[in-house]
N, C-alpha and C positions, 0 to 999 in steps of 0.2 A: 550472416549479419546487416542488420540495416540502420541508420543510424538519421534520426529525424532533430532540429534546432527548432524550437517552436518556441516565443517569447523568452522567458529565463531557463528554459528546460531544456533536456538535453534526452530523448527516446531511443532505445535501444530496443532493436527487436532482435532477439540471439537468449541463447541459454547463459543465464547468471551465473553457472559455475564455469563458465568461458571468460565472460565477459568481465565480472569483477575482478580478476586478476590483474584488468589489462588498464584498469583505471586508477586514475591519482587518488591521493589522500581525499576524502571527505568529511565533512565535520556532524555527522551523523546518521544514522538510520532509522526509518519509519515505516515499517512493511507490514502486509499481513497476509504469509506465506498459506499455502496448502494445511489443514489441519491433519489430513489423513485419517478421516473419518467418514468417509467414501459419501459425502453431503451430495454429490452429483449421483449416487447409486439408486437411490430411488425413483427410478424411472418408470416413465411411461411414455405411449406414442400418442404425439399430436398432429394430424394431419398425415399418418403414413409416417413422420420422423419421431426417431426414438430421442425423446426430451426427459429433462430431469422434475421433477414436482413442479417447478416453479414455471417451464414452459420453456427453460432454457436449453440451447443443444447440450446431447450429452457428450462429452468430451472425456470421460475418466480422468481427469486431471487431479482429482482429490482420494486418489485409490493409496497413496503412501505419504509417511511425514517427508520432506526433502532435506533427510538428515547430513549428507554434504554440504549442503547450502547453509545452511543452520551453523552446520560448527565453523564454515568459513566466514562467517556472520559475525559470529561469535568473536572470531579471533582478531575481529578490527577494531583500532584503538579507538573508538567514539563511543560517543553515549547512544543507545538503540532502545527505540519502541518499539516490540514486536507481538501485533495481537498473535490470539492464541498461545498467549506463554504458556497456560498450565498445561497444553497439550505437548511443551517442549522442556519441560522443568530438567529432565535428565540430558539435554542436550548447552543450556544456557548459562550464562552465571548466574549466582544466585544476587537479587538484589531485594532492598528493603520498600522500594517505592512501586507500586501495581496501578497501575489503571485500570479502570471499568467505565465500559459504557452499557448505562441502564436503557433499555431497550423504550421502556414506557410499555410495555404491553407483560400482560399474566397470560397468554396461551398457551400451546403445546410444545413453542419452540421458549428454548434458554429466556429467561430473564433477563440477563447480561453477558456479555462477552467481556475478556478479561487480556488486558495487552502485559507481557513481562517489560521491565525497564531493568538498565544498570544505572539507574540514577539514586538520588538521596531524598528522605522526606517521606511525608506520610500518603499512603493507599489516596487516589483522588478516585470521583465517581463525576461520570457527562451525561444526564440525562437528557434522551431526545426519542422520542419514538420513532420507530422505521420509517413510519411513513414521511419522513422527511427525503426519505431515497427517491419519493416519485419527484419533487421537485426538481432534482439531481440527472434524473432519469435512469436508472437501475437498468443496465447494462449486463451485468454479471451478477451471478448467482451470491455470493457473497461481498458483492461489493458493500463499502462504507460509506457513509454521509459525507461528504465534504467540509459539514461545519464539525463533524467529530475528527478530522485531521488536520481541520485550522487549531482545534482545543490541544493534540497533541502536540502542533510545532510548537506553541506559546509556552512549554515546558522545555524547550530549547531555543532561547533568546539569543544563545548567542551562532548558531550554528548557520552558515552559509550555503554551503552545500548540501543537500537532503539526498541520500538513496535509498532508492525503495526498489531492490532486486527482483520482487514480484508485483510489477506494476499492475496488472492485471486492465481493469478498462481505466486508468490514470487517475485517482480519486488524488493519492497523495501529490501529486504532480500539480494538479488543478490547485490544490488548497497551498501548495510552494506558489504558481502564479501568481493567485489570487493576494497572497500576504507578502509578495516580491521578493520572495526564496528565488533561490538555484535550486531543480534539483536535477535528479540523474534518475530514471526510469528505466528497469528491462523487463521484458516481457518474453517468453517463448511461443507463443500462439498468435498468428499472424492478424484473425480477424479480431481480438481485443487488442492488440496493438496497433490497430487500425481506428478501433473506438476512442483509445487512450489520446491518440493525434489529434482525432476531430472534437475529444472534449477541451483539450489544453487550448486546441487553436480558439476555441469560444472564448475561453477565460482571456486567453490573451486577447481576443478583438475588444473584453469587457474588462479592460481594469479598475480597478478601485482608487478613484482619485484622492483617498485619503491616505493608501498608502505608498511611502517613497521606497522606490526601486534601491538595491542594494548592488553594490560595484559588483561588475563584475568577477568572477572567482579567477585564478589563475591555474591553470590547467596541466600537471605537470607531467601526466601522463599523455603518449601519442593516441591521437585518434586513431579510432577502428577504421 
């Protein structure tokens, strides 16, 4: 395990199944787990290196659903927003509020993605074309736009500390940093962990002058 503190964010390199039990309470979970649909299995070779259809390194991270981790997340007593929730309906508590990202495209890929929540209220839709990822610097095959994750955090106004057990390239923590929230991100892949650190550091160097930083929450668990 390795830990970095950047701005308001705590980034942990490790397996979320091992790390989550060591953390203190969190106020909410916002995450985008592997869906288990083999999206990086549509491989080809680029310059002699096996890569997926988008040109990212082929890692095999989407071979199966992370069922044990999802059950652990489901057991946490806090609000949750979990992207790809339609793939995990049998593992997550039923809720009446779903979130949808309308990708603003009608191509061969899905028109939208769904997030399961344990919140109450009507379904809500966020429309943003996937080209927004170009502005964020897409570094992960399934990276979500920063604007989308900031929208998600808007449904959690009282949450001071946000946990993302599948941090990937760090978009949730980038959104937390831009909104003055405190985030904890866990990522098992060293390469994506380094990318997340760089993105969060960049966000910390460019604070939003209109966002008042929140006080540092009390950490009840021991540091790693």
